[in-house]
VMD Tcl script that builds the backbone (N, CA, C; Angstrom):
set m [mol new atoms 258]
animate dup $m
set s [atomselect $m all]
$s set {name element resname resid chain x y z} {
  {N N MET 1 A -1.304 17.120 12.529}
  {CA C MET 1 A 0.156 16.671 12.203}
  {C C MET 1 A 1.194 16.772 12.969}
  {N N ILE 2 A 2.114 15.211 13.394}
  {CA C ILE 2 A 3.000 15.494 14.654}
  {C C ILE 2 A 4.019 14.925 13.836}
  {N N HIS 3 A 5.456 15.971 13.793}
  {CA C HIS 3 A 6.694 16.159 12.096}
  {C C HIS 3 A 7.573 15.728 13.969}
  {N N VAL 4 A 8.006 13.723 13.272}
  {CA C VAL 4 A 9.040 13.543 14.045}
  {C C VAL 4 A 10.719 14.399 13.795}
  {N N ALA 5 A 11.858 14.275 14.175}
  {CA C ALA 5 A 12.565 14.768 13.338}
  {C C ALA 5 A 13.919 14.202 14.604}
  {N N GLY 6 A 15.087 14.203 14.624}
  {CA C GLY 6 A 16.039 14.179 14.966}
  {C C GLY 6 A 17.389 13.035 14.174}
  {N N THR 7 A 18.154 12.346 14.925}
  {CA C THR 7 A 19.033 11.607 14.631}
  {C C THR 7 A 18.714 10.184 14.250}
  {N N ASN 8 A 18.682 9.861 16.352}
  {CA C ASN 8 A 17.925 8.406 16.590}
  {C C ASN 8 A 16.331 8.256 16.800}
  {N N GLY 9 A 15.891 6.884 16.445}
  {CA C GLY 9 A 14.434 6.267 16.844}
  {C C GLY 9 A 12.990 7.018 16.458}
  {N N LYS 10 A 13.776 7.448 15.482}
  {CA C LYS 10 A 12.161 8.126 14.611}
  {C C LYS 10 A 11.806 7.083 13.862}
  {N N GLY 11 A 11.998 6.021 14.022}
  {CA C GLY 11 A 10.913 4.884 12.917}
  {C C GLY 11 A 10.378 4.051 14.290}
  {N N SER 12 A 10.809 4.574 15.194}
  {CA C SER 12 A 10.451 3.090 16.337}
  {C C SER 12 A 9.357 4.266 17.067}
  {N N THR 13 A 9.546 5.795 16.889}
  {CA C THR 13 A 8.516 6.913 17.706}
  {C C THR 13 A 7.672 6.773 16.641}
  {N N ILE 14 A 7.404 7.136 15.196}
  {CA C ILE 14 A 6.589 6.423 14.325}
  {C C ILE 14 A 5.975 5.529 14.718}
  {N N SER 15 A 6.364 4.235 14.363}
  {CA C SER 15 A 5.976 2.850 14.573}
  {C C SER 15 A 4.770 2.970 15.911}
  {N N TYR 16 A 5.265 4.068 17.079}
  {CA C TYR 16 A 5.082 3.259 18.725}
  {C C TYR 16 A 3.553 4.043 18.074}
  {N N MET 17 A 3.458 5.720 18.050}
  {CA C MET 17 A 2.850 6.452 17.595}
  {C C MET 17 A 1.387 6.175 16.801}
  {N N LEU 18 A 1.426 5.212 15.684}
  {CA C LEU 18 A 0.511 5.318 14.655}
  {C C LEU 18 A -0.164 4.225 15.168}
  {N N HIS 19 A 0.421 3.142 15.943}
  {CA C HIS 19 A -0.057 1.852 16.421}
  {C C HIS 19 A -1.033 1.977 17.758}
  {N N MET 20 A -0.672 2.875 18.488}
  {CA C MET 20 A -1.427 4.087 19.861}
  {C C MET 20 A -2.725 4.865 18.851}
  {N N LEU 21 A -2.343 5.414 17.926}
  {CA C LEU 21 A -3.293 6.589 17.209}
  {C C LEU 21 A -4.336 5.728 16.444}
  {N N THR 22 A -4.019 4.414 15.744}
  {CA C THR 22 A -4.695 3.631 14.744}
  {C C THR 22 A -5.558 2.671 15.836}
  {N N GLU 23 A -5.343 2.247 17.000}
  {CA C GLU 23 A -6.534 1.527 18.202}
  {C C GLU 23 A -7.008 2.539 19.130}
  {N N ALA 24 A -6.444 3.993 19.015}
  {CA C ALA 24 A -7.622 4.577 19.283}
  {C C ALA 24 A -8.725 5.598 18.381}
  {N N GLY 25 A -8.694 4.700 17.464}
  {CA C GLY 25 A -9.702 5.000 15.985}
  {C C GLY 25 A -9.223 6.091 14.880}
  {N N TYR 26 A -8.232 6.329 15.300}
  {CA C TYR 26 A -7.795 7.479 14.219}
  {C C TYR 26 A -6.752 7.060 12.394}
  {N N LYS 27 A -7.403 7.968 11.398}
  {CA C LYS 27 A -6.920 7.131 10.509}
  {C C LYS 27 A -5.370 7.741 10.719}
  {N N VAL 28 A -4.230 7.251 10.288}
  {CA C VAL 28 A -3.186 7.908 10.630}
  {C C VAL 28 A -2.127 7.737 9.849}
  {N N GLY 29 A -2.397 8.942 8.846}
  {CA C GLY 29 A -0.852 8.597 7.460}
  {C C GLY 29 A 0.617 8.662 8.254}
  {N N SER 30 A 1.598 8.314 7.638}
  {CA C SER 30 A 2.555 8.536 7.682}
  {C C SER 30 A 3.396 8.853 6.316}
  {N N PHE 31 A 4.391 9.497 6.497}
  {CA C PHE 31 A 5.645 9.877 5.433}
  {C C PHE 31 A 6.892 9.374 6.090}
  {N N THR 32 A 7.676 8.378 6.296}
  {CA C THR 32 A 9.020 8.108 6.528}
  {C C THR 32 A 9.991 8.375 5.055}
  {N N SER 33 A 11.407 8.021 5.775}
  {CA C SER 33 A 12.376 8.159 5.255}
  {C C SER 33 A 13.461 7.757 5.579}
  {N N PRO 34 A 14.547 6.721 5.002}
  {CA C PRO 34 A 14.542 5.962 3.317}
  {C C PRO 34 A 13.256 5.018 4.633}
  {N N TYR 35 A 13.130 4.266 3.127}
  {CA C TYR 35 A 12.413 3.176 3.077}
  {C C TYR 35 A 12.748 2.029 3.562}
  {N N ILE 36 A 12.467 0.855 4.101}
  {CA C ILE 36 A 13.423 -0.267 4.373}
  {C C ILE 36 A 13.089 -1.254 3.194}
  {N N GLU 37 A 11.795 -1.472 2.374}
  {CA C GLU 37 A 12.209 -2.927 1.581}
  {C C GLU 37 A 11.605 -1.830 0.177}
  {N N THR 38 A 10.287 -1.998 0.305}
  {CA C THR 38 A 10.236 -1.227 -0.838}
  {C C THR 38 A 9.588 0.592 -1.176}
  {N N PHE 39 A 9.511 0.893 -1.461}
  {CA C PHE 39 A 9.672 2.021 -2.112}
  {C C PHE 39 A 8.008 2.838 -1.518}
  {N N ASN 40 A 7.138 2.161 -1.486}
  {CA C ASN 40 A 5.477 2.696 -1.048}
  {C C ASN 40 A 6.028 2.562 0.190}
  {N N GLU 41 A 7.007 1.961 0.969}
  {CA C GLU 41 A 6.708 1.926 2.338}
  {C C GLU 41 A 6.809 3.723 2.976}
  {N N ARG 42 A 6.858 4.273 2.279}
  {CA C ARG 42 A 7.419 6.041 2.489}
  {C C ARG 42 A 6.140 6.162 2.563}
  {N N ILE 43 A 4.745 5.923 2.087}
  {CA C ILE 43 A 3.619 6.663 2.372}
  {C C ILE 43 A 3.303 5.835 2.222}
  {N N SER 44 A 1.567 5.865 3.988}
  {CA C SER 44 A 1.415 4.308 4.304}
  {C C SER 44 A -0.188 4.881 4.925}
  {N N VAL 45 A -0.680 4.453 5.041}
  {CA C VAL 45 A -2.449 4.978 6.068}
  {C C VAL 45 A -2.329 3.916 7.284}
  {N N ASN 46 A -2.571 4.090 8.107}
  {CA C ASN 46 A -2.883 2.893 9.184}
  {C C ASN 46 A -1.432 1.767 8.945}
  {N N GLY 47 A -0.307 2.040 9.041}
  {CA C GLY 47 A 0.424 1.131 8.463}
  {C C GLY 47 A 0.740 0.661 7.424}
  {N N VAL 48 A -0.316 0.702 6.065}
  {CA C VAL 48 A -0.220 0.083 4.943}
  {C C VAL 48 A -0.047 0.717 4.001}
  {N N PRO 49 A 1.600 0.136 2.965}
  {CA C PRO 49 A 1.823 0.936 2.183}
  {C C PRO 49 A 0.974 0.666 1.087}
  {N N ILE 50 A 0.586 2.447 0.645}
  {CA C ILE 50 A 0.385 2.755 -0.569}
  {C C ILE 50 A 0.689 1.969 -2.007}
  {N N SER 51 A -0.689 0.994 -2.317}
  {CA C SER 51 A -0.430 0.546 -3.575}
  {C C SER 51 A 0.224 0.739 -4.785}
  {N N ASP 52 A 0.787 -0.046 -5.490}
  {CA C ASP 52 A 1.515 0.644 -6.859}
  {C C ASP 52 A 0.393 1.026 -7.627}
  {N N GLN 53 A -0.540 0.808 -7.882}
  {CA C GLN 53 A -1.708 1.718 -8.197}
  {C C GLN 53 A -1.884 3.368 -7.933}
  {N N GLU 54 A -1.983 3.511 -6.327}
  {CA C GLU 54 A -1.957 4.561 -5.565}
  {C C GLU 54 A -0.574 5.570 -5.789}
  {N N MET 55 A -0.285 4.560 -6.451}
  {CA C MET 55 A 1.560 5.652 -6.239}
  {C C MET 55 A 1.480 6.130 -7.645}
  {N N LEU 56 A 1.327 5.328 -8.634}
  {CA C LEU 56 A 1.514 5.889 -9.645}
  {C C LEU 56 A 0.236 6.724 -10.448}
  {N N GLU 57 A -1.256 7.336 -9.536}
  {CA C GLU 57 A -1.512 7.970 -9.748}
  {C C GLU 57 A -1.022 9.414 -8.966}
  {N N LEU 58 A -0.331 8.954 -7.883}
  {CA C LEU 58 A -0.016 9.965 -7.145}
  {C C LEU 58 A 0.827 10.696 -8.290}
  {N N VAL 59 A 2.027 9.708 -9.259}
  {CA C VAL 59 A 3.194 10.271 -9.982}
  {C C VAL 59 A 2.354 11.237 -10.952}
  {N N ASN 60 A 1.189 10.445 -11.381}
  {CA C ASN 60 A 0.332 11.238 -12.675}
  {C C ASN 60 A 0.172 12.604 -11.780}
  {N N GLU 61 A -0.209 12.723 -11.068}
  {CA C GLU 61 A -1.037 14.326 -10.514}
  {C C GLU 61 A -0.183 14.929 -10.107}
  {N N VAL 62 A 0.570 14.772 -9.814}
  {CA C VAL 62 A 1.831 15.842 -10.037}
  {C C VAL 62 A 2.835 15.955 -10.911}
  {N N LYS 63 A 3.278 15.196 -12.003}
  {CA C LYS 63 A 4.084 15.192 -13.004}
  {C C LYS 63 A 3.771 16.518 -13.871}
  {N N PRO 64 A 2.233 16.661 -13.968}
  {CA C PRO 64 A 3.095 18.126 -15.194}
  {C C PRO 64 A 3.057 19.568 -13.766}
  {N N TYR 65 A 3.058 19.447 -12.754}
  {CA C TYR 65 A 3.381 20.670 -12.199}
  {C C TYR 65 A 4.823 20.811 -11.635}
  {N N VAL 66 A 5.420 19.358 -12.163}
  {CA C VAL 66 A 6.981 19.497 -11.930}
  {C C VAL 66 A 7.817 19.779 -13.156}
  {N N GLU 67 A 6.975 19.957 -14.234}
  {CA C GLU 67 A 7.389 19.780 -15.696}
  {C C GLU 67 A 7.232 21.193 -15.425}
  {N N LYS 68 A 6.297 22.130 -14.708}
  {CA C LYS 68 A 5.549 23.551 -15.029}
  {C C LYS 68 A 7.579 24.432 -14.127}
  {N N ILE 69 A 6.866 24.116 -13.612}
  {CA C ILE 69 A 8.867 24.258 -12.589}
  {C C ILE 69 A 9.884 24.226 -13.152}
  {N N GLU 70 A 9.909 22.861 -13.862}
  {CA C GLU 70 A 11.762 22.709 -14.467}
  {C C GLU 70 A 11.262 24.174 -15.631}
  {N N GLN 71 A 10.776 24.543 -15.740}
  {CA C GLN 71 A 10.907 25.113 -16.914}
  {C C GLN 71 A 10.821 26.881 -16.297}
  {N N THR 72 A 10.514 27.333 -14.972}
  {CA C THR 72 A 11.212 28.621 -14.614}
  {C C THR 72 A 12.350 28.451 -14.356}
  {N N GLU 73 A 13.078 29.732 -13.918}
  {CA C GLU 73 A 14.703 29.318 -12.827}
  {C C GLU 73 A 14.001 29.311 -11.928}
  {N N LEU 74 A 13.672 28.748 -11.494}
  {CA C LEU 74 A 13.623 27.677 -10.669}
  {C C LEU 74 A 14.647 26.287 -10.843}
  {N N GLY 75 A 14.010 25.993 -11.840}
  {CA C GLY 75 A 14.473 24.165 -11.880}
  {C C GLY 75 A 13.424 23.474 -10.919}
  {N N GLY 76 A 14.340 22.009 -11.623}
  {CA C GLY 76 A 13.108 21.174 -11.386}
  {C C GLY 76 A 13.686 21.060 -9.955}
  {N N PRO 77 A 12.102 20.350 -9.037}
  {CA C PRO 77 A 12.361 20.244 -7.727}
  {C C PRO 77 A 13.223 18.948 -7.259}
  {N N THR 78 A 13.398 18.554 -6.484}
  {CA C THR 78 A 13.952 17.546 -6.223}
  {C C THR 78 A 13.646 16.263 -5.555}
  {N N GLU 79 A 13.850 15.057 -5.963}
  {CA C GLU 79 A 13.302 13.744 -5.741}
  {C C GLU 79 A 12.315 13.956 -4.239}
  {N N PHE 80 A 13.124 14.310 -3.260}
  {CA C PHE 80 A 12.693 14.830 -1.863}
  {C C PHE 80 A 11.216 15.501 -1.968}
  {N N GLU 81 A 11.434 16.272 -2.346}
  {CA C GLU 81 A 10.435 17.148 -2.555}
  {C C GLU 81 A 9.411 16.749 -3.567}
  {N N ILE 82 A 9.882 16.221 -4.675}
  {CA C ILE 82 A 8.260 15.537 -5.451}
  {C C ILE 82 A 7.474 14.813 -4.223}
  {N N ILE 83 A 8.288 13.595 -3.591}
  {CA C ILE 83 A 7.697 12.883 -3.029}
  {C C ILE 83 A 7.047 13.095 -1.508}
  {N N THR 84 A 7.481 14.486 -1.521}
  {CA C THR 84 A 6.511 14.674 -0.081}
  {C C THR 84 A 5.243 15.843 -0.417}
  {N N THR 85 A 5.473 16.171 -1.698}
  {CA C THR 85 A 4.107 16.647 -2.222}
  {C C THR 85 A 3.231 15.454 -2.922}
  {N N MET 86 A 3.920 14.799 -3.242}
  {CA C MET 86 A 2.551 13.214 -3.330}
  {C C MET 86 A 1.846 13.364 -1.864}
}
mol reanalyze $m
mol bondsrecalc $m
mol representation Tube
mol addrep $m
């Protein structure tokens, strides 16, 4: 896992690393924020955003846990926490 943080250049750095690692034969997943055109861009494998169906499957997988946490003293997770979990 490689975490890219900072103020400027994160998207370019991720794009460069993604293409370099993909060309080397690695399967590369990326999670970026914010998205540029579509929400699904946030989660991609080898530069290809996940499909609407894959997004729906992830939402349905995480939803019961979110609902359970919402009933605790912790309250519900943030949108970012939910998407990161997906």
